[in-house]
C-alpha positions in Angstrom: 10.4 -3.1 -35.6 10.3 0.2 -37.1 13.4 2.0 -38.7 14.9 5.0 -37.2 14.2 8.4 -38.7 17.7 8.5 -40.1 17.4 5.1 -41.7 14.0 6.0 -43.2 15.3 9.3 -44.7 18.3 7.4 -46.0 16.0 4.7 -47.6 13.7 7.3 -49.1 16.8 9.0 -50.6 16.2 12.3 -49.0 19.7 12.2 -47.3 23.1 10.5 -48.2 25.3 8.6 -45.8 27.7 11.6 -45.6 25.0 13.7 -44.1 23.9 11.0 -41.7 27.5 10.8 -40.5 27.8 14.4 -40.0 24.6 14.7 -38.2 25.7 11.8 -35.8 29.1 13.7 -35.4 27.4 17.0 -34.4 25.0 15.1 -32.0 28.0 13.4 -30.4 30.0 16.9 -30.2 26.8 18.5 -28.6 26.4 15.6 -26.2 30.2 16.0 -25.0 29.9 19.7 -24.6 26.9 19.3 -22.6 28.3 16.6 -20.4 31.6 18.7 -19.9 29.3 21.6 -18.9 27.4 19.5 -16.6 30.9 18.1 -15.1 31.8 21.7 -14.3 28.6 22.2 -12.5 29.1 18.9 -10.9 32.4 20.1 -9.6 30.6 23.2 -8.0 28.0 21.0 -6.5 30.7 18.7 -5.2 32.7 21.5 -3.6 29.4 22.9 -2.1 28.7 19.4 -0.7 32.3 19.1 0.7 32.0 22.5 2.3 28.4 21.4 3.8 30.1 18.3 5.1 33.1 20.0 6.7 30.6 22.6 8.4 28.6 19.7 9.8 31.7 17.9 11.0 32.8 21.1 12.7 29.3 21.6 14.4 29.6 18.0 15.5 33.0 18.4 17.0 31.8 21.6 19.0 28.6 19.7 20.1 30.8 16.8 21.3 33.3 19.0 23.1 30.6 20.8 24.8 28.8 17.5 25.8 32.2 16.1 27.1 32.7 19.3 29.1 29.2 18.9 30.5 29.8 15.4 31.5 33.0 16.2 33.2 31.5 19.0 35.2 28.7 16.6 36.3 31.3 14.0 37.4 33.4 16.7 39.1 30.3 17.9 41.1 29.3 14.3 42.0 32.9 13.6 43.2 32.8 17.0 45.3 29.5 15.9 46.8 30.9 12.4 47.6 33.9 14.0 49.2 31.7 16.2 51.3 29.3 13.5 52.2 32.3 11.3 53.6 34.1 14.0 55.4 31.5 16.3 56.7 30.8 17.2 60.3 27.4 18.5 61.5 27.1 22.1 62.5 26.0 22.3 66.2 24.2 25.4 67.5 26.3 27.7 69.6 26.5 31.3 70.9 28.4 32.8 68.3 26.9 33.9 64.9 29.2 33.5 62.0 28.4 35.2 58.8 29.3 34.4 55.4 28.5 35.1 51.8 26.6 32.4 49.7 24.8 32.9 46.4 25.4 36.6 46.5 23.6 37.1 49.9 25.2 37.5 53.4 24.0 34.6 55.5 24.5 33.6 59.2 24.8 30.6 61.3 25.0 30.1 65.1 28.1 28.1 65.9 30.2 27.3 68.9 33.2 29.8 69.6 35.7 27.3 68.7 34.1 26.2 65.5 34.0 30.0 64.6 37.7 30.4 65.3 38.4 27.3 63.1 36.3 28.9 60.4 38.1 32.2 60.6 41.6 30.4 60.5 40.7 28.4 57.6 40.8 25.1 59.3 37.2 24.4 58.5 34.8 25.4 55.7 31.2 25.4 55.2 29.2 23.5 52.6 25.8 22.2 51.8 25.0 18.6 52.0 21.4 17.2 51.6 19.9 20.6 52.1 21.6 21.2 55.4 24.8 23.2 56.4 27.8 21.1 57.3 31.4 21.6 58.4 34.0 20.3 56.1 37.9 20.0 57.2 40.3 22.2 55.4 42.1 19.4 53.4 38.8 18.1 52.0 37.8 21.8 51.2 40.9 22.1 49.0 40.0 18.7 47.2 36.4 19.8 46.7 37.3 23.2 45.4 39.5 21.6 42.8 36.5 19.9 41.4 33.6 22.3 42.2 34.2 25.7 43.5 30.4 26.3 44.0 30.0 23.3 46.5 31.8 25.2 49.2 29.8 28.1 50.6 32.5 29.7 53.0 36.1 29.1 53.4 38.9 31.4 54.5 42.1 30.2 52.8 45.0 30.9 55.1 47.3 31.6 52.0 45.0 34.4 51.1 45.0 36.2 54.6 47.5 38.9 55.1 48.8 38.8 58.8 50.9 41.9 58.5 49.3 45.3 58.8 50.3 48.2 56.7 53.1 50.4 58.3 53.1 53.3 56.0 50.0 55.0 57.3 
C-alpha cells in the first residue's frame, strides 16, 4: 500500500517528526472545535425537536379530548333516543291545537284537551321518535334532558312556572 502524505514528506526529508506531530495536533484541535460547535448546534436541534414533539403531543391530547367528547355526546344521544323509544306515547288527534317552539319555529299539533292540559302543566313533553311526534312522561323528559336537551321539542318545567302574579301594579 502507498504511504500517507506525511510519511512520504518525512521520508523525503522535507519535514521532521516535530512538524508532523505539530500538524497532527493542530488537526485534532480543529476537529475538536468543529465537533464542539456541532454539538452546540445539535443541542439547538434537540431543543427544536423536543419542542416539536411537545407541540404534537399537545395537539394529540386536544384531538383525543375532542373525540372523547364527541363519542360521549353520541352515546348520550343514543341513550336519550332509547329512553324516548321505551317510554313514548303516541299523539292522538284532538280538537285542541297545541303550539310549541321547535328548531326556532313555532309549530302546532292537534291534541285532546286532557293532553294539552298535561303538556301545559309539565306532566308530559313532546319529542320526535322515528320522524313522528310522540308524548313522553315528565320523569322520562327529565332523564332525557340530562343526556340530550335537543331531543325534547316541548316541555313546560313546573319549577320554571311562576304561579303568583305580580301584586305591585
